C-alpha positions in Angstrom: -4.3 3.4 9.5 -2.9 7.0 9.1 -3.7 10.3 6.8 -0.8 10.7 4.6 -3.0 12.1 1.7 -5.8 14.2 2.5 -8.7 14.1 0.1 -11.9 16.3 -0.6 -15.4 15.0 -1.5 -14.4 15.9 -5.2 -11.8 13.4 -5.0 -14.1 10.7 -3.7 -17.1 11.0 -5.9 -16.1 9.6 -9.2 -15.2 6.3 -7.5 -18.6 6.6 -5.8 -20.6 6.9 -9.1 -18.2 4.3 -10.6 -19.4 2.1 -8.0 -23.0 3.1 -8.3 -23.2 3.6 -4.5 -24.9 7.2 -4.6 -24.2 10.6 -3.3 -21.5 11.0 -0.9 -23.0 11.9 2.7 -19.9 12.2 4.9 -16.0 11.3 4.6 -14.2 11.3 8.0 -10.4 10.6 8.2 -9.3 7.6 10.6 -6.2 8.7 12.4 -5.2 5.1 14.0 -2.6 2.7 12.4 0.6 3.6 10.3 0.9 2.2 6.4 -2.2 3.9 4.7 -4.5 6.6 4.3 -8.1 5.5 5.5 -11.4 7.3 5.6 -14.7 6.5 6.5 -17.2 7.0 3.8 -20.8 7.1 4.0 -23.2 7.1 1.3 -27.0 6.6 0.8 -26.2 2.9 0.0 -24.5 2.1 3.2 -21.1 2.6 5.1 -17.9 2.0 3.7 -14.0 2.3 4.3 -11.5 4.0 1.6 -8.1 3.0 1.9 -5.4 4.9 -0.3 -2.2 2.9 -0.6 0.8 4.7 0.1 3.5 1.9 -0.4 2.0 -0.6 -2.3 1.5 -0.5 -5.9 -1.3 -1.3 -8.2 0.2 -4.6 -9.2 0.5 -5.8 -5.6 -2.9 -5.2 -4.5 -5.0 -7.9 -6.2 -3.4 -10.5 -3.9 -4.7 -8.6 -0.7 -8.2 -7.6 -1.9 -8.9 -11.3 -3.7 -8.0 -12.8 -0.4 -10.4 -10.4 1.4 -13.0 -11.4 -1.3 -12.2 -15.0 -0.9 -12.7 -15.1 2.7 -15.8 -13.0 2.9 -17.5 -15.2 0.1 -16.9 -18.2 2.5 -18.9 -16.4 5.3 -16.1 -15.2 7.4 -16.6 -11.8 9.1 -14.3 -9.8 6.6 -14.9 -6.8 4.8 -15.4 -7.4 0.7 -13.8 -5.3 -1.5 -16.5 -3.4 -3.8 -15.6 -4.0 -7.7 -16.6 -1.8 -10.6 -18.8 -2.8 -13.4 -15.7 -4.4 -15.0 -14.8 -6.7 -11.9 -11.9 -4.4 -11.1 -11.1 -4.0 -7.0 -8.5 -1.5 -7.5 -9.3 1.9 -8.1 -7.7 5.3 -7.9 -8.3 8.3 -5.9 -6.1 11.5 -5.4 -3.5 9.8 -7.8 -3.3 6.8 -5.4 -4.4 3.3 -6.0 -7.2 2.7 -3.7 -10.1 0.1 -2.6 -13.4 0.6 -1.0 -14.9 -2.2 1.4 -18.0 -2.2 3.3 -17.6 -1.1 6.8 -18.3 -4.0 9.4 -20.3 -3.1 12.8 -18.7 -3.2 16.0 -16.1 -1.7 17.8 -12.3 -3.1 18.8 -11.8 -4.3 22.4 -8.9 -3.0 24.2 -8.8 -5.5 27.1 -9.9 -8.7 25.5 -10.8 -11.6 28.1 -11.3 -15.1 27.6 -14.9 -14.8 25.7 -12.9 -12.3 23.3 -10.0 -14.8 22.3 -11.8 -18.1 22.0 -14.0 -16.5 19.3 -10.7 -15.1 17.7 -9.1 -18.2 17.8 -11.9 -20.1 16.3 -12.2 -17.5 13.4 -8.6 -17.6 12.9 -8.5 -21.4 12.2 -11.2 -21.3 10.2 -9.5 -18.5 7.8 -6.6 -21.1 7.7 -8.9 -23.8 6.6 -10.5 -21.5 3.9 -7.3 -20.4 2.1 -6.7 -24.0 1.1 -8.3 -23.3 -2.5 -7.2 -19.6 -2.5 -5.2 -19.4 -6.1 -2.9 -16.3 -5.5 0.4 -16.5 -4.0 2.8 -13.8 -2.3 5.6 -14.1 0.3 5.3 -12.4 3.5 6.7 -9.2 2.7 7.6 -8.9 6.4 9.4 -12.3 6.7 12.9 -13.3 6.9 14.5 -11.4 3.9 12.6 -8.0 5.3 14.1 -8.5 8.9 17.5 -9.1 7.3 17.3 -5.5 5.5 15.6 -3.8 8.5 17.9 -4.6 11.0 21.0 -2.7 9.9 18.8 0.4 9.6 17.7 0.4 13.1 20.7 -1.1 14.8 22.7 2.4 15.1 19.6 3.9 17.2 19.9 1.1 19.9 22.1 1.0 23.1 24.7 -1.8 23.3 22.2 -4.3 25.3 19.5 -3.9 22.8 22.0 -4.2 19.7 23.1 -7.7 21.5 19.4 -8.8 21.9 18.8 -7.9 18.0 21.9 -9.6 16.7 21.3 -12.8 19.0 17.6 -13.1 17.8 18.4 -12.5 14.2 21.1 -15.6 14.5 18.1 -17.8 16.2 15.8 -17.0 13.7 18.0 -17.5 10.8 18.7 -21.4 12.4 15.0 -21.6 13.1 14.0 -20.8 9.4 16.8 -22.8 7.8 15.4 -25.9 9.9 13.8 -28.9 8.1 11.2 -28.9 10.7 10.2 -25.4 10.0 10.1 -26.1 6.1 7.5 -29.0 6.8 5.1 -26.7 8.8 1.5 -26.0 7.0 1.6 -22.9 5.2 -0.9 -20.5 3.1 -2.1 -17.2 3.0 -2.4 -15.6 6.5 -3.4 -12.2 8.2 0.1 -11.9 9.8 -1.1 -8.9 11.7 -4.3 -9.8 13.3 -4.0 -7.5 16.4 -6.8 -6.7 18.8 -7.2 -3.1 16.7 -7.9 -5.1 13.8 -11.0 -7.1 14.9 -14.5 -5.9 15.7 -17.3 -7.2 18.3 -20.9 -6.5 18.3 -23.4 -6.6 21.0 -23.9 -6.3 24.8 -21.2 -6.2 27.4 -19.9 -9.7 27.9 -22.1 -11.1 25.3 -20.2 -9.7 22.3 -19.7 -11.5 19.2 -16.7 -11.3 16.7 -18.2 -9.1 14.1 -15.1 -8.4 12.0 -11.5 -8.9 11.1 -10.0 -6.6 8.7 -6.8 -4.8 7.4 -5.3 -7.5 5.4 -2.5 -5.3 4.1 0.1 -7.4 5.6 -1.2 -10.6 4.5 1.0 -13.1 2.8 2.1 -16.8 2.6 3.7 -18.0 5.7 3.4 -20.8 8.4 -0.4 -21.0 10.1 1.4 -21.3 13.4 3.3 -17.9 12.8 -0.1 -16.3 12.3 -1.2 -17.7 15.7 1.9 -16.6 17.1 1.3 -12.9 16.1 -2.2 -13.2 17.5 -0.9 -14.6 20.7 1.4 -12.1 21.4 -1.1 -9.6 21.1 -4.4 -10.7 22.4 -2.9 -12.7 25.3 -0.3 -10.3 26.6 0.0 -8.2 29.7 0.6 -4.8 28.3 2.6 -3.7 31.1 5.1 -6.6 31.2 5.0 -8.3 27.9 4.3 -11.5 29.8 2.0 -14.1 28.1 -1.4 -14.7 30.0 -1.9 -18.5 30.2 -5.4 -18.4 30.7 -6.1 -16.3 27.8 -3.6 -18.2 25.9 -4.9 -21.6 26.4 -8.5 -20.4 25.9 -7.7 -19.1 22.4 -5.7 -22.2 21.6 -8.3 -24.7 22.5 -10.7 -22.8 20.6 -8.5 -23.0 17.3 -8.1 -26.7 18.0 -11.8 -27.2 17.7 -11.8 -25.9 14.0 -8.2 -26.8 12.8 -6.3 -29.4 14.8 -3.0 -28.4 14.3 0.4 -30.4 13.2 2.4 -31.7 16.2 5.5 -29.7 14.8 3.5 -26.5 15.0 3.3 -26.9 18.7 6.9 -27.6 18.9 7.9 -24.6 17.2 5.4 -22.1 18.5 7.7 -20.7 21.3 10.2 -19.8 18.8 7.6 -18.2 16.1 6.3 -16.2 18.9 9.9 -14.8 19.0 9.7 -14.4 15.2 6.6 -12.5 15.7 7.9 -10.3 18.5 11.1 -9.6 16.4 9.2 -8.8 13.4 7.1 -6.0 15.4 9.9 -4.7 17.4 11.7 -4.0 13.9 8.9 -2.4 12.4 7.9 -0.2 15.2 11.8 0.7 15.7 11.8 1.7 11.9 8.4 3.8 12.6 9.8 5.4 15.4 13.2 6.3 14.1 12.8 6.5 10.5 9.4 7.9 9.9 7.3 9.2 7.0 5.5 12.4 7.1 1.8 12.3 7.6 -1.2 14.4 8.3 -2.3 12.1 11.2 0.2 9.7 12.5 1.0 8.1 16.0 3.8 5.8 15.9 3.8 3.1 18.6 6.7 2.9 20.9 8.9 -0.2 20.2 9.7 -0.9 24.1 6.3 -2.9 24.1 7.4 -5.6 21.7 11.0 -5.4 23.0 9.6 -6.5 26.5 7.2 -9.1 24.6 10.6 -10.5 22.8 12.6 -10.9 26.0 9.5 -12.6 27.8 9.2 -15.2 24.8 13.0 -15.9 25.2 13.0 -16.0 29.1 9.6 -17.8 29.4 8.9 -20.1 26.6 5.1 -21.2 26.5 3.8 -24.5 25.1 0.0 -25.0 25.5 -1.5 -27.9 27.2 -2.9 -30.4 24.8 
């Protein structure tokens, strides 16, 4: 979440009127994240998050917003987009396509423990089950085709050792994606970006309950095990070394299995899919770092972290105990 498009109360008021949310009380920019412009909006009817989309076009947005609506209506802790009287979820603010969702309670956890990851694992499994009847389809836009497109753009910024790492991993992932076992993995609409700053916990310390999963704007059709790999690579990683914490990782997997017992091949390919997830975020952070877009509030994240995670995934593949 960044701020590329500054807005004023006059920009927001027509949308609030159309959604019958009452007068604007506060509008505060959100400076975290990198893709869209986001504001906390408060009205007499409640607290909301307003997103102005900087890259996604109007015709792309129904997939993400309908997915959030689908999950929220099935009881998952996901913000639900607010529709106007005609049922439209995509609005327009300051010349940009926009969405307004309810603001969920709680705060992000910077140092998750077993208590947090177990709740997240169970919720992730329920999300994967809930999309069985989700009718819309969109490929993961940060999948294999994107990797092949973005890698040549960032390659010149890398030293020889990192260039070798990138080229070798691209070849590995090409073979993995083309394998028959990968094609047979269960798949559906996945979050694909469920980092610790995209979830909320509410309650007393050590007794917090997962209260929200948000920021679905990288969602797409992909393997459920890939979504699980993305989560493992953030929630269960030592941030200094990039190494997986097996205690947290096993707790997350155990909670996930209680809700959705995975197919055997998902466990077989999990180490390779963790490499795919690490590569995806290494590449995106390299692009954000070396090829930035102008923004009023933006803090690109150093790419070295996911380089360390990728190297750790390669050097120390991890299989959960079943």
